N, C-alpha and C positions, 0 to 999 in steps of 0.2 A: 364304300370302296376304298376309303383312305388307307385303312390298315393293309389291304391287299396290294397296294402299290409297292410294298416292300418286295413282292415277288417278281416285279418287272425285270429285275436283273437276271432272273432265271429264264424268262422268255427270251431275253437277248442271248443268253448263253446257248439255248437250244433253238435258236432262230431257224436253223435248217429244218428240224422236225416240224416246227410251227408253220413255217411258210409252205413246206411240202404238203402238210396236212390240209391247209387252206386250199392249195391248188387242186389236190385230189378231190376235196369236197365240192368245189365248183364244177369240176368235170362230172362227178357222180350225179350231181343234181341235174345237170343238162341231159344226161342219159336217162335219168328217171322221168323226165318230162316228155320223153318220146311217147310214152304209153297213152296219156290223154289225147294227144294229137292223132295218134293212130286209131284210137277208138272213135274219135269224132269223124275221122276220115272213113271208117268202116260204116258208121251210121249214115253218112252222106251217100256212100255207095249203094246202101240198101234202099235209101229214099230214091235215088236216081233210077234204080232198077224198077221200082214201082211206077215212077212218073214216065220214064222213057222206054219201058219194055225192053231193057237190055238183056243180052244173053246171060242165062244163069251160070254158065261155065265161066264167063268173064268175071262175074261177081264172086264166084267161089275162089277163083285164082287170086283175086285182089284180097279177099278176106284171109286166105291162107298166107299170102305174102305179108299181110299186116300182122298176123299171129306170130309168124317167125321173127319179124322185126321186134315185136313186143317182148318175146322170150329172150332174144339176143340182147336188146338194150337193157332189159331187167337184170340179166346175168352180169352184164358189164357193170351196171350200177351197183350190184351186190358186191362184186369183187373190189370195186373202187371204195365202197363203204368199209369193207374189211381192211383195206390198206390205210384208209383214213384213221381207223381205230388203232392200227399198228403204229402209226406215226404219233398221233396225239396222245394216246393212252401210254405209250412207251415214254413219251416226253414227261408225262405226269409222274410216272414211277421214278424217273431220273431226278426230277425236281424233289420228290419226297425223300429220296436217298440223300441228296445234297442238303436239304433243309434239316433232316435229322442229324446229319454230321455237323452242320453248322451249330445247331442247338447244343449238341453234346460237347463240341469243342469249346463253346462259350461257357458251358457248365464247368468245364475243367479249369478255366482261368479265373472263375469267380472265387472270392475269398471265403474264409471261414464264417464271417458274419452273415453272408448270404445264406449259407446252409443252416445257420442257427435260426434265421427268420422264416425259412420255408420248409415245408414238410416234404419228405421223400416221395410220398404218393402223388403229391401235386406236381412235382418235377417230372415224375414218370409219365403222368397223364398228358403233360404238355408235349413231351417228345414222342408219345405214341398216339393217343386219341386225337389230340389237336392237329398233329401233322397229317394224320389220316383224313381228317375233315378238310384240311387245306388241299390235299391231293385230289379230293373229289372236285374241288374248284378248278385246279389247273388241268385236270383231265376231263372227266365227263361234262362238267359245267361249261368249260371253254369249248369242248368239241361240239356239244349240242347248241351252244350259242352261235358258233360259226355256222353250223349246219342249218339252224333255224333262220338266221339272217340271210344266208345265201339262198335258201329255198324260198323264203318270203320274197326276196328281190326278184329271183328268176320267175317264180310263179306269177307274181303280180304283173311283171312285164309281159309274160305270155298271155295272161288274162286280159290285160289292157289292149293288147294287139288284136285279140278276138272281139272284145266288146267293152269299150270304156265305160259305158253306162251300167252294164251288169256288174262290172268290176267294182264300181262305186257302191252299188247296193250290197255286194258281198262283204266288203270290208267295213260296213257300218258298225258291227259289234266291237271292232278292235279298240276304239277309245275306252269303251266300258271295261274291256279286258285289261288295258293298261292301268286304269284307275284301281281295279281290284288287286292287281299284282303289287302296285305301289303300297297300298294299305296293308295287305297281308305280309309283305316283305318286312316292313317295319316291326310288325308284331313278332314275326319269326326270329328276327335278329335279337330282340329283347329276351324272348323265351329261350332261345338257344344259348345265350350267354349264361343265363341262370342255370340251365341244365348242365352245362359244362362245369360250372363251379361246383355243383352238387356231385357230379361224377368224380371230380378231384377229391372231394371230401370222403367219398366212399373208398377211393383208391388209397388215400392216406390212412384212413382208419384200418382197413384190412391189412395193409402193409405193416403197420405198427403192431397189430395184434399177432400177425404171423411171426414177426421178429421176436416178440416177447411171449410166445406161446407157452414157454416153460413156466414163466411167472404166473400167467393166467391159470394154468393147470394146477400149479402149486398152491394157489389161493382159492381154487375151486370156483372161479369166476366165469366159467364157460357160459352159464345161463344168462348172467348179467350182460356180458358182452354180445351174446347172441341177440338179446333184446335191444341193445343199443344199435347194433348193426341193422336190425329189422326196422327200427324207427328211422334210421338214416336212409336205408334203402327205400322205405316207403315214401319219404320226402322226395327222393330222387325219382322214384316212379311217378309221383304226382306231377313233378316238373316235366318229365318225359312225355306223359300223357297229355299234358297241357300243350306242349310243342307239337305232338302228333295230331292233336285236334285241329290246330290251325293249318298244319300241312295238308291234312286230309281234305280241306275245302277246295284246294287247287284243282284236283282232277275233275270232280263233278262239274265245277263251274266252267272249266275249259271245254269239256265235252258238251255241256249245255249250250255254250256260245257257238260251238261248231254246228250243233244241231240247228240253231237259229239261222246260221248262215246257209245251211242246206235248204231250209224252208224258204228263205229269201230267194235263193237261186231258182228253186222250183216255181215259186209263185211269179216273181218278176220275169224270169226267163220264159215261163209259159205264156205270160201276157205279151211279152215282146215277140214271141214266135207267132202268136195269133194275129198280132198287129202287123207282122211282116218285117219288124225291125231285125229280127234274127231269122236267117234264111233256112237254117237246118236244126232239127231236133238234136242232132249230134253235138251242137254247141252247148246245149244245156247239160248233156251227159259229160262233155269235156269239163264244164265248170264244176259239176258235182265232184268229179275226180280231183280237180284242182283243190277244191275246198277240203276234201278228205285227205289229200296229200298234206294239207296244212294241219290236220287233226293232231298228229303226234308232235310236230314242232310247237303248236300252240299249247297242247297239254304239257309238253316238256318245259314250257316257260315257267310254270309254277314250280316244278321240281327243281329246275336249274336255279330259279330265284331262291328257293329254300336252301340249296347247296351253297350258293354264294353267301347268303346271310349266315349260315352256320360256319362257313370258312372265315368270314369276316370276324365273327366272335372268337373263333379259335386263333386266328392270326394275331388278333389283338392281345390275347393272352401270351402268345409266343413272343410278340414284339416287346411286351412289358419286361421280359427277362433279357431279351437281346439288347435292349437299350440300357441295361444296368452296366455301369462301368466298374470293373474290378478295383477295389481299393489298393490292392497290391499290384503295382505295375512294374514291368521290366524296363527300366530306363537305360540300361547299358546296351551299347552296340558292340558287336564283336565278341570273341571268345575270351574267357578269363581263366588263367591258370591259378589254382589255389593250392597253397602249401599247408596251411593249418594254424597260423598264429591268430589268436582271438583276443580281442580286448573290448571290454565294456567300460565306458567312462561316463559316470554320472547319469546313468539311465533311469528314467522314470517312465512307467507305462501304466495307462489306465484303459480298461476295457470299455469300448464305446457303448456297447449294448446294455451294460449293467452299471457303468460308472464306478466300478470297483477299482481302486488303486492297487495294482498287483505288485509293482516294484517301485521303490523310492530310492533314488540316488545310488544305484548299484554300480560298483566299479570293481573289476578284477581283470586279470590277464592270464592267458594260458598259451604257452609256447608250443611250437610244433613238436609233436611226439609226447607231450606231457599229458597227465591225467588229472582232471579236476573232479572232485566229488562235492556234491551239493546236498546238504542235509537240512531238515527242518520239519516243522509240523505240517499237517494237512492244510492246504490253503495258504501256505506262507509265500508262494510265488515261485517255487522251484521249476515247475513245468512251464511257466511263462517265459523263463529264460530260454528254454529250448525252442519254444514257439517263435521267439524273436530271432533266434539264430537261423531258423529255416524260413524266415520271412513269411510266416503265416499271419503275422501282424507287423505293422511298422510303428516305430516310436516317433514321438514329437519332441521329446526332451532327452538330451544326452546324445551319445554316439556309440555305435557298434562298428568295429573295424575288423576285417580279416586280412591278414598280411599287410596291414597298414592302410587298407583301402576301405572307405565307407561301404557298408553292406548293401545299401541301395544303389551303389555305383557298380556293383558286380553283376554280371549277367545272371539273371535269376535261375535260368535252367542249369548253368554251370555250377552255381552255388548248390542247388539241390542234388545235382548229380554227384557231387563230391561228398555229400553228407549221407551217412547211414543212420537212420533213427529207429530205435526199438521202443514203441510206446508201451505204456503200462497195460492198456487194454489192447492186446494183440489182435489185429484183424487179419483173418485168413480167408482166402477166396474158396468158393465151392469148386475145387479142382484137386488135382493130385498133390500129394505132399511135395513131390519133386518140383512141380511147376510153381508151387507156393514159394519154395526156396529159390528157384530160378527167377522169381519176380525181381530179385535184386540184380540179376545178371542173366539176361534172356539167352545168351549164347553159351552159357556155362555147360561144361561137360558133366557126365555122370560122376566122374572122379571128383570134380570140384564140389558137386552137390554133397557127396558123401563126406568130403573133407570138412566142409562147413558144418554139416550135421554132427560130425564127431567132436568138433571143437565147441559146439553148442550143447554137447552131452545129450543129444536126442537120437543119435544113430541107433543105439541098442533098442530103444523103444520102437522105432520105426521098423526095425528088422523083425520084431515080434508080431507085426500085423501080417495078415494072410498075403496081401499083395504088396507089402513093404512100401517102397517109395511111390508105387503106383496107386496107393490107397486114395480113394476119392473122399474128400472131407465134406461134411455137411455145411450148411450155410453158416458163415462166420466161424468155421472150424469147429463146429459143435461136436464132431467125432472125437476130438482130443480133450484131454484134461487141461485145466488152466495152466499148469506148469509146462506141459508139452507144447501148448500153443505159444507160450512165451519163448520157449527154446527154438521152435521152428522159426519164429519171428527173428530171433537172434541170428540163426543160421542164414536167414535172408539178408541180414545186414552184413554179416561177415563175408559172404560170397561176393559182395559188391567191392570189397577192399577199398573202403572210403578213406578220404584224407581226414575227415572229421566223423567221429562216431558218438552218437548221443544215446545213452541208456536212460529211459524215463521210468525209473522204479520197475524195471522189467524183470526183476528177479524175485519179486515179492511172493510168487506162487511156487518157488522151488525151495528146497531145504538148504541150510547153510553149507552143507558139505558139497552139494552140486553147484551151489553158487561159487564157492571157493574154486572148484575145478574149472568152471567156465571162465572166471576172471584170470586164473593162471594160464589157461590155454590162450586167452586173448592177448595177454602180455607178451607171449612168445611170438605170435603171428602178426602182431601189428605194432612193432616198435616205433614206426614213424607216423603212427596215427594219433591225432589229437583226440582225446577222449573226455567226455563230460558224463559223469554218472550221477543221476538223481536217485536218491534212495532214502529210506528211513532206517536202514541197517548200518551199523558201524562196520560190520564185516565186509560190506561192499565198498566202504570208503577208506579203510585203514591203509591200503597199499597205494593210495593216490599220492601224487606229488604235492598236491595242495587240496585243502578241504575248506569249504566255506559253509557257515551256518546262517540260514535265513529265517527271520521271524517277522511276520507282518510286512513282508516286502523289503526288509532292510537286512544288511549283513551285520550280524551281532558277534560273530567270531570267524577267524580265518587263520590257517596255519597248517602244519603237517599233523599227522596222527599223534606223534609223540609230544609236539608242542601243545596241542589242544588237550591232551590228557593231563598235562601239568598245569592247566588253567582250571579254575573253579567256575565251570560254566555248563552250558547245555550239552556239549559233546561229552565231557567227562561223566556227567550224570547219566546220559543215554548209554554210554559204554558200560557203566557199572550195572545199570538196570538190565541190559541185554545179556551181559555176562552172567548175572545171577539167574536169569530165566533159562539160559543154556545149561547151567549147572543143575537146575531143578529138573530139566527135561532129561 
């Protein structure tokens, strides 16, 4: 139960529902216990009729009176049981809602390294399957535990009041029951944990295949992956059946023990009636009803124990992630106004997960409204600079300042709000094109959306679709071509009107003519925006105020377009090569 203690704060939050549910349960159980008493009273009346030759009309009236009381108290108990479920089950749904939001919120603040280490399917499983298991604990498990405890307490008190000796005989099987529950619960906990792990593996595998279905089909690997999933699903099924096998033992064992209790009541109760210890046969009937009233609570102990053990395993998996501290922390308090002056000073950066040194002693400066272009070979460290500017990673050597202030002293949310980034691998949501563009500014008008799309040179393409801006995109924007996805992503950044704009080789899928048009449009609409363009094309960099060339994490050249052309180096050779390729085309 150690892992489940994390949920205590939610019980405190919904204490009104919790306490009200307990109160209703107590009252419901008291009304439910009227029936055995009334039946015992009816048996005694019948016995008195035979012994004392009472009037048959008197007996009929008493029996009818008892029947009406039984019906009335049973109905009241039923209504109260319904209200109990309405309070405790509603509480569990609220807790599930809060827990899912807490997990999702924590996912959002975790850094890039976390997502590199964990698979998407496993993350989804913890926020869906695991939280559902936890809900079964805070709802049905808690409800039936309270119900069982109160019923046991009230029934035992009533039984003891009628016959202490027969009560003792009746509860003899309970220690055996407790031992069985203890042993089976431990086994369920172990098998439930293993099953949840395999469920995460299946989720991760299928999510990955669905995301890469085009590649699977292109290489005709459907059969192979079907076999792989079949093997994984078979293993998951084996673990599930193993868990179900243990869980299935609870019910029959509970019913068997209740049956033993009934036999004990009949035998010892009968002997006590013969000996005169019990005055009425109705007492035996009353005890049998009491024992049968305990049938479901006792039988539910196994089910509840199973729910608790499954929830314990699931909550442990949730807690593992909730305990992870994000590496990127927002240290600043209060709002920060950002203008756009950027300076890197002797920055060295190494990726922790791979140990690769991405940047070595990098220094440069970009003033507000200026444009910096960064060129270099693949893997030279260009994109790492943009990751550091958005604080996807933190540095340990050197310093990065914005407006003269260290980047980790700036409010993280203000920093990212003022930055518009267009990644090379444009990610679009499965939503309308309009909403994908408005992702950069949620309250943007239709005119602003169209203005951004026109400046990203994608408006004409959108207008050719049947539903134009209301076109629903497939997962990851699969409906659009590579160039169209990049331009919609650019429109998303433009509509934000950021102080700092980062282009991460985002024009690689468009032709040079469209590229030139987009860059010219941007120069007109964002004169006060600080821009950094990462590219492998000279055409993207030539109009920049400053250009730096990076190779193996180090700056090997820097200057303007004309200055670098006059140097015998990487930039001049790249320019000549791309110029000759353009002439050939």
